[in-house]
Steps between C-alpha positions, in 0.01 A plus 500: 500500500358187657426474874793266541746743342359783711567293813852422369548875443414578865726218619784654297444841654511349848817299421673801343419726794614239750832448322550880491434515875747221570760668282446841665520343854826317401651832366400686819659218708836522304508882530421469872795265554724730306394800709560302825836394357586860429400620848690219677810550284514871571464429874780240496730697276455813721599291809154583661413135506698187557437124436314479837258780394399302193428193718291719731310643200417148379387400845284807532330459162426130550360567850267755361398291206598129491396484129805709401701185431750668259612740770743275680850646569622313192199624294567858587865467394377356175290813447815702561690283254223552248514882548882500453468305177241748367569833663351672191122520561439514121667157461320333791161629391533344158611135466528375859144608590365271226640193677425338833710570800628142491608531138691819589670330787610215286649734243661724762668200677651354188614790289804734525432792269221724395532368142449143626207598720330680208553201278317263745229748572425533130534127442264419791238743370525405138487122552277512818741287691390322815735517806620150417569590140678817604727313744595260220592786263707670768680177592570417138665840429239596242631858502873415438412249223276753320761768543761274338266411217425876434875570485570212268220566246631399156517764215203326327273609795615849542251641247222254578152661462431456874714557811635157598670611819408287808325241285778242469768358739867447457456173708185316554446316830306172486538394858146355487582223248671264749747360247842352561808691377528265203178494297373478147332778299175298489509469888551873533211574266269261672588629846444861398156418341410300809544828704357742244364738765853529649654531158269792411590668835865464409463634143240765592125498503473678163627170342210281374581140430412384148653160427774246574691389196318741277497352151642707208475358146758644262519328161443132557658492845360555846678692776405547854540797743562367849263749674302775331346789696323829413597814690202729549682830556756446215225353279722237359571133492792385709681178425705328771761253388638286782860372507658300780846581359705817528428765241656450157471762219379223273176483704393833360432361150217272625309760700547761223336252263210454743446877523501541119240220468286654783505841344425373154234240579360562846526869604193712436529835316443714812766310707857597555791274380546184689774483763716194576644403841778242497529360843823309559667332797770763515638782282811715462392867474787584260415209274130608506591860413709390198231260379220751518687804348403416140192289585199673340221298671366629838653226709622499859733251669430396860620223731309312755543361847289233679578648846457852634799710421679674790400871475862604600628306198248675280606842638865407437404401149335838437813688636738287281288564195497877551877497572553301178299762303696784656829344396375473142406870483 
């Protein structure tokens, strides 16, 4: 080992130890806030304390140590809220302690169920989301859109070699493209590529961009895939076909052809079958269901919006979908 490599090795040891220390300190801080939340909650629930006592506690702590900036009255109530969301110590000592307190507060303030909280905890850890990125995913209803996509997976993906849950969306939100309501497909494609970082955030950070208008030669003709990606976890090519019209069953023929060409001429032996995502302006779930029942290619149908979707509308959409399935049973 050269002297330079030896020095690099020592630097690596220092960096690793420092990161472990930071992680351990963060975990202890989260557990401390949980413990304080539990104590305060028990006092309030037992009517031993009132709102005024919490204020006095905050004033006492800050008078003793002005650096305790998180221990305002509001901050203490947030610790109580955090405890009430995770009363099981086994839960709080797992995922939440791996995130910063600010990340936890963002998730806590914007979610309504344990399932939704767990989803964003796992998403943040897996994709290493910054606070800004997490806020965007919360505002865009990432959870609801993934839930809808999981529910509407076509038969062709039910036996896919890898688990595709939480990978795709029922609706894609491209609020970052700044396009008018009426736009051409080439304008949508250009705007998406102009904001590739934002596009990857919306799709998921396991998506790796490969090409725009990826050329496929079949016979003596050339065909072009609008956007071609590779998904690291699924180990497969993902072809996105963009349509500015409402979904029509006839659209499937084109993307199925692309997938056949990709699997025959481009896919490597160790990779899984290519997946197609047909992104349309709007879609009718019943029409999509009929269209995909006998479709053998692993293709998903999604719609897109150029503005953030109201989370209440997404929640209603989830409810209506489950009600619709219940009626069909």
